[in-house]
MITI-113331 format. One line per field, with one value per atom (N, C-alpha, C, O): residue number from 1; residue in one letter; atom name; x, y, z. Coordinates in Angstrom, 1 decimal. Atoms other than C-alpha are relative to their C-alpha. Layout:
<atoms>
i	c(NUM | ...) $
aa	c(A | ...) $
at	c(CA | ...) $
x	c(X | ...) $
y	c(Y | ...) $
z	c(Z | ...) $
</atoms>
This chain:
<atoms>
i	c(1 | 1 | 1 | 1 | 2 | 2 | 2 | 2 | 3 | 3 | 3 | 3 | 4 | 4 | 4 | 4 | 5 | 5 | 5 | 5 | 6 | 6 | 6 | 6 | 7 | 7 | 7 | 7 | 8 | 8 | 8 | 8 | 9 | 9 | 9 | 9 | 10 | 10 | 10 | 10 | 11 | 11 | 11 | 11 | 12 | 12 | 12 | 12 | 13 | 13 | 13 | 13 | 14 | 14 | 14 | 14 | 15 | 15 | 15 | 15 | 16 | 16 | 16 | 16 | 17 | 17 | 17 | 17 | 18 | 18 | 18 | 18 | 19 | 19 | 19 | 19 | 20 | 20 | 20 | 20 | 21 | 21 | 21 | 21 | 22 | 22 | 22 | 22 | 23 | 23 | 23 | 23 | 24 | 24 | 24 | 24 | 25 | 25 | 25 | 25 | 26 | 26 | 26 | 26 | 27 | 27 | 27 | 27 | 28 | 28 | 28 | 28 | 29 | 29 | 29 | 29 | 30 | 30 | 30 | 30 | 31 | 31 | 31 | 31 | 32 | 32 | 32 | 32 | 33 | 33 | 33 | 33 | 34 | 34 | 34 | 34 | 35 | 35 | 35 | 35 | 36 | 36 | 36 | 36 | 37 | 37 | 37 | 37 | 38 | 38 | 38 | 38 | 39 | 39 | 39 | 39 | 40 | 40 | 40 | 40 | 41 | 41 | 41 | 41 | 42 | 42 | 42 | 42 | 43 | 43 | 43 | 43 | 44 | 44 | 44 | 44 | 45 | 45 | 45 | 45 | 46 | 46 | 46 | 46 | 47 | 47 | 47 | 47 | 48 | 48 | 48 | 48 | 49 | 49 | 49 | 49 | 50 | 50 | 50 | 50 | 51 | 51 | 51 | 51 | 52 | 52 | 52 | 52 | 53 | 53 | 53 | 53 | 54 | 54 | 54 | 54) $
aa	c(X | X | X | X | X | X | X | X | X | X | X | X | X | X | X | X | X | X | X | X | X | X | X | X | X | X | X | X | X | X | X | X | X | X | X | X | X | X | X | X | X | X | X | X | X | X | X | X | X | X | X | X | X | X | X | X | X | X | X | X | X | X | X | X | X | X | X | X | X | X | X | X | X | X | X | X | X | X | X | X | X | X | X | X | X | X | X | X | X | X | X | X | X | X | X | X | X | X | X | X | X | X | X | X | X | X | X | X | X | X | X | X | X | X | X | X | X | X | X | X | X | X | X | X | X | X | X | X | X | X | X | X | X | X | X | X | X | X | X | X | X | X | X | X | X | X | X | X | X | X | X | X | X | X | X | X | X | X | X | X | X | X | X | X | X | X | X | X | X | X | X | X | X | X | X | X | X | X | X | X | X | X | X | X | X | X | X | X | X | X | X | X | X | X | X | X | X | X | X | X | X | X | X | X | X | X | X | X | X | X | X | X | X | X | X | X) $
at	c(N | CA | C | O | N | CA | C | O | N | CA | C | O | N | CA | C | O | N | CA | C | O | N | CA | C | O | N | CA | C | O | N | CA | C | O | N | CA | C | O | N | CA | C | O | N | CA | C | O | N | CA | C | O | N | CA | C | O | N | CA | C | O | N | CA | C | O | N | CA | C | O | N | CA | C | O | N | CA | C | O | N | CA | C | O | N | CA | C | O | N | CA | C | O | N | CA | C | O | N | CA | C | O | N | CA | C | O | N | CA | C | O | N | CA | C | O | N | CA | C | O | N | CA | C | O | N | CA | C | O | N | CA | C | O | N | CA | C | O | N | CA | C | O | N | CA | C | O | N | CA | C | O | N | CA | C | O | N | CA | C | O | N | CA | C | O | N | CA | C | O | N | CA | C | O | N | CA | C | O | N | CA | C | O | N | CA | C | O | N | CA | C | O | N | CA | C | O | N | CA | C | O | N | CA | C | O | N | CA | C | O | N | CA | C | O | N | CA | C | O | N | CA | C | O | N | CA | C | O | N | CA | C | O | N | CA | C | O | N | CA | C | O) $
x	c(-1.0 | -25.7 | 2.0 | 2.7 | -1.6 | -21.8 | 1.0 | 0.7 | -1.0 | -18.5 | -0.6 | -1.3 | -0.8 | -17.7 | 1.3 | 2.1 | -1.9 | -14.6 | 0.3 | -0.3 | -1.0 | -11.8 | 1.2 | 2.0 | -1.0 | -9.9 | 1.2 | 0.9 | -1.2 | -6.6 | 0.5 | 1.0 | -0.7 | -5.5 | 1.0 | 0.8 | -1.5 | -1.6 | -0.1 | -0.1 | -0.4 | -1.5 | 0.1 | -0.4 | -0.8 | 0.5 | -0.7 | 0.0 | 0.8 | -2.2 | -0.8 | -1.4 | 1.2 | -4.5 | -1.7 | -2.7 | 0.6 | -6.7 | -1.2 | -2.3 | 0.5 | -7.0 | -0.7 | -1.7 | -0.6 | -6.6 | -1.8 | -2.6 | 1.5 | -10.1 | -0.9 | -1.7 | 0.7 | -11.9 | -0.3 | -1.4 | 0.6 | -11.3 | -0.8 | -1.9 | 0.9 | -12.3 | -1.5 | -2.3 | 1.6 | -15.3 | -0.8 | -1.6 | 0.5 | -16.3 | -0.2 | -1.0 | 0.2 | -15.8 | -0.8 | -1.7 | 0.4 | -16.9 | -2.0 | -2.9 | 1.7 | -20.5 | -0.1 | -1.3 | 0.5 | -20.6 | 0.2 | 0.1 | 0.3 | -20.4 | 1.1 | 1.0 | -0.9 | -16.7 | 0.4 | -0.3 | -0.6 | -14.7 | 1.0 | 0.6 | -0.8 | -11.9 | 1.2 | 1.2 | -0.7 | -8.2 | 0.6 | -0.1 | -0.3 | -6.1 | 1.9 | 2.3 | -1.5 | -2.0 | 0.5 | -0.1 | -0.2 | 0.1 | 1.5 | 2.0 | -1.3 | 3.3 | 0.3 | -0.2 | -0.2 | 4.7 | 0.4 | 0.3 | -0.2 | 5.9 | -1.3 | -1.0 | 1.0 | 2.7 | -1.3 | -1.9 | 1.4 | 0.4 | 0.9 | 0.3 | -0.7 | 2.9 | -0.6 | -1.0 | 0.1 | 2.2 | -1.6 | -2.1 | 1.6 | -1.9 | -0.1 | -0.4 | 0.1 | -1.6 | 0.2 | -0.7 | 0.3 | -0.5 | -0.2 | 0.4 | 0.9 | -2.4 | -0.8 | -1.4 | 1.3 | -5.6 | -0.6 | -1.8 | -0.1 | -5.4 | -1.2 | -2.1 | 0.9 | -7.6 | -0.1 | 0.8 | 0.8 | -9.6 | 0.9 | 1.4 | -0.3 | -8.0 | 1.0 | 0.8 | -0.9 | -5.1 | 0.3 | 1.3 | -0.5 | -4.9 | 0.8 | 0.7 | -0.5 | -1.9 | 0.1 | 0.8) $
y	c(-1.5 | 2.3 | -0.3 | -1.3 | -0.2 | 3.3 | 0.1 | 0.6 | -0.2 | 2.9 | 2.2 | 2.8 | -1.8 | 7.1 | -0.1 | -0.7 | 0.0 | 8.0 | 0.9 | 1.5 | -0.4 | 8.8 | 1.3 | 1.3 | -0.8 | 11.9 | 0.3 | 0.3 | -0.6 | 13.0 | 0.8 | 1.6 | -2.1 | 16.1 | -0.2 | -0.4 | 0.0 | 16.3 | 1.4 | 2.1 | -1.2 | 19.5 | 0.0 | -0.7 | 0.2 | 20.6 | 1.2 | 1.9 | -1.2 | 23.1 | -0.8 | -1.4 | 0.9 | 21.3 | 0.7 | 0.0 | -1.2 | 24.5 | -0.9 | -1.4 | -0.2 | 24.1 | -1.0 | -0.7 | 1.3 | 20.5 | -0.7 | -1.5 | 0.4 | 20.0 | 0.8 | 0.1 | -0.6 | 22.8 | -0.7 | -1.1 | 1.4 | 20.4 | -1.3 | -1.7 | 0.7 | 18.0 | -0.4 | -1.1 | -0.3 | 18.9 | 0.3 | -0.5 | -0.1 | 20.6 | -1.0 | -0.9 | 1.1 | 17.4 | -1.1 | -1.5 | 0.6 | 15.3 | 0.4 | -0.4 | -0.3 | 17.2 | -0.1 | -0.1 | 0.5 | 16.6 | -1.6 | -1.8 | 1.1 | 12.6 | -0.9 | -1.9 | 0.5 | 12.1 | -1.1 | -1.3 | 0.7 | 9.9 | 0.8 | 1.8 | -0.8 | 11.8 | 0.1 | 0.7 | 0.4 | 10.9 | 1.1 | 2.1 | -0.9 | 13.0 | -0.4 | -1.5 | 0.2 | 13.3 | 1.4 | 2.1 | -0.7 | 15.8 | 1.0 | 2.1 | 0.0 | 15.4 | -0.6 | -1.7 | 0.8 | 13.9 | -1.9 | -2.8 | 1.0 | 11.2 | -1.0 | -2.1 | 0.1 | 10.1 | -0.6 | -1.6 | 0.1 | 11.1 | -1.4 | -2.5 | 0.7 | 9.1 | -1.8 | -2.5 | 0.7 | 5.9 | -0.6 | -1.7 | 0.7 | 6.4 | -0.5 | -1.7 | -0.1 | 7.3 | -1.8 | -2.3 | 0.9 | 3.9 | -1.0 | -1.8 | 0.4 | 1.8 | 0.2 | -0.7 | 0.0 | 3.4 | 0.2 | -0.1 | -0.5 | 4.5 | 1.1 | 0.7 | -1.4 | 8.0 | 0.5 | 0.5 | -0.6 | 9.5 | 0.8 | 1.1 | -1.9 | 12.7 | 0.3 | 0.0 | -0.5 | 14.4 | 1.1 | 1.5 | -1.9 | 18.0 | 0.0 | -0.6 | -0.5 | 19.5 | 0.9 | 1.3) $
z	c(0.2 | 19.4 | -0.4 | -0.2 | 0.6 | 17.9 | 1.3 | 2.4 | -1.3 | 20.2 | -0.2 | -1.0 | 0.2 | 20.7 | 0.0 | 0.7 | 0.8 | 18.6 | 1.6 | 2.5 | -1.1 | 20.9 | -0.5 | -1.5 | 0.6 | 20.7 | 1.5 | 2.7 | -0.7 | 22.5 | 0.3 | -0.5 | 0.6 | 23.9 | 1.3 | 2.5 | -1.0 | 24.9 | 0.2 | -0.8 | -0.7 | 27.0 | 1.4 | 2.2 | -1.1 | 29.6 | 1.1 | 1.9 | -0.5 | 31.1 | 0.2 | -0.7 | -0.3 | 33.4 | -0.3 | -0.5 | 0.0 | 33.1 | -1.6 | -1.6 | 0.6 | 29.7 | -0.6 | -1.3 | 0.5 | 28.7 | 1.1 | 0.6 | -0.1 | 31.4 | -0.9 | -1.5 | 0.7 | 29.5 | -1.5 | -1.8 | 1.1 | 26.0 | 0.3 | -0.2 | -0.3 | 27.4 | 0.5 | 0.1 | -0.3 | 29.4 | -1.7 | -2.2 | 0.9 | 25.8 | -1.0 | -2.0 | 1.3 | 23.7 | 0.8 | 0.1 | -0.8 | 26.4 | -0.2 | -0.3 | -0.1 | 26.2 | -1.6 | -1.9 | 1.6 | 22.2 | -0.4 | -1.6 | 0.2 | 22.5 | -0.5 | -1.2 | 0.1 | 22.6 | 1.2 | 2.2 | -1.1 | 24.6 | 0.5 | -0.1 | -0.2 | 25.9 | 0.4 | 1.5 | -0.7 | 26.6 | 0.8 | 0.8 | -0.4 | 28.6 | -0.4 | -0.8 | -0.5 | 28.8 | -0.3 | -1.1 | -0.9 | 30.2 | -0.3 | 0.1 | 0.5 | 28.0 | -0.7 | -0.5 | 0.8 | 25.2 | -0.4 | -1.3 | -0.2 | 26.2 | 0.5 | 0.0 | -0.7 | 27.9 | -1.5 | -1.8 | 0.9 | 24.9 | -1.3 | -1.2 | 0.4 | 22.4 | 0.5 | -0.4 | -0.1 | 24.6 | 0.2 | 0.2 | 0.3 | 24.7 | -1.1 | -1.3 | 1.4 | 21.2 | -0.7 | -1.3 | 0.1 | 20.7 | 0.4 | -0.4 | -0.6 | 22.6 | 0.1 | 0.5 | 0.2 | 22.1 | -1.3 | -1.5 | 1.7 | 18.4 | 0.0 | -0.7 | -0.4 | 19.1 | -1.8 | -2.7 | 1.6 | 15.6 | -0.1 | -1.1 | 0.6 | 16.2 | 1.7 | 2.9 | -1.2 | 18.4 | 0.2 | -0.3 | -0.5 | 19.8 | 0.6 | 1.6 | -0.6 | 20.6 | 0.4 | 1.2) $
</atoms>
């Protein structure tokens, strides 16, 4: 099997972030989250996600 595509969600609202994460994980994506832009940039540089949702 191939590697799951990684998606990064940068969202400060915990409920919104969690809802998006659960939805995407149910579609077999690996989901990373950050609750502020600084952490989001660090994760994006380190992990190289295929998609970033702001």
